[in-house]
N, C-alpha and C positions, 0 to 999 in steps of 0.2 A: 479245495481239493486238489490234491495231486496233480501234474497230469506229465504226462512221458510223450518224448518227442523221439523220431528217428531219424538219424543225421547221415546221409547217404553219399556215396564220393568222394570220401576225405582220402586224403594222400596216405600211402600204406607207411611214413614216413610219420604219420601223425600222431603225438602222445597223446596219455592221460590227462598230462598238467597241458595240455596245450587246449582239450577240451573244455578244460574247465575255466581256461585262461579266457578264453573266446566264449563259451555259453555261460558262463559267470555272470557276465555284465548285464544278464536281462531277468535274474533273480537268483533266489536261492534254491541252489544245485541241493536233492535229496540225496540221490546217486549218480552214478554215469560208469558206463564203460564201452571200451572199443571191442567190438565183434571179431573174436579170433578164430582159424580153425582148430577144429580139436585135435586133430592128429600132428600138424606142424607148428602150433601154436601162433603163427602170422597171419597180422592184420588181414579182415575180408574188406577193408575200405570203408566200413559202416560203422555208427557206432550209437548209442542210446542214452538219453540226459531226462532225467525224471528233475520235475521242479517242484517245489513245495504249494505252487499256487498253478490253478488255470491261467490266470492271467498271466505269470511272469513265463509262463510254456507257451502261449498263443505271441507274448512280445519277442519272445527269439525266434519262432516260425518267420513271423513278420520280419523282423532287424536282418537274423541270419540269413534268409533266403538267398541264393547267387551270391554268398560272401565266398571269396577264397583265401583256402587256408592250407599253408605248407603247399603250395601250388596248383592245390586241384578246389577245383568248384562243384 
């Protein structure tokens, strides 16, 4: 069963490619995206990643919690 996780407090410089690279090590990613302001197109400092399995999502939560990505934790 797929599992979608929320990633908060990411740097405004973090790219989709970085999210894929960092979180892809925990399992197969079905979809991912950085949340952006609809009016400005600027990052809101958060992202979502959906994993193919619940186990991969849980591994990402446990493994990446507290990680520093592009200078933000």
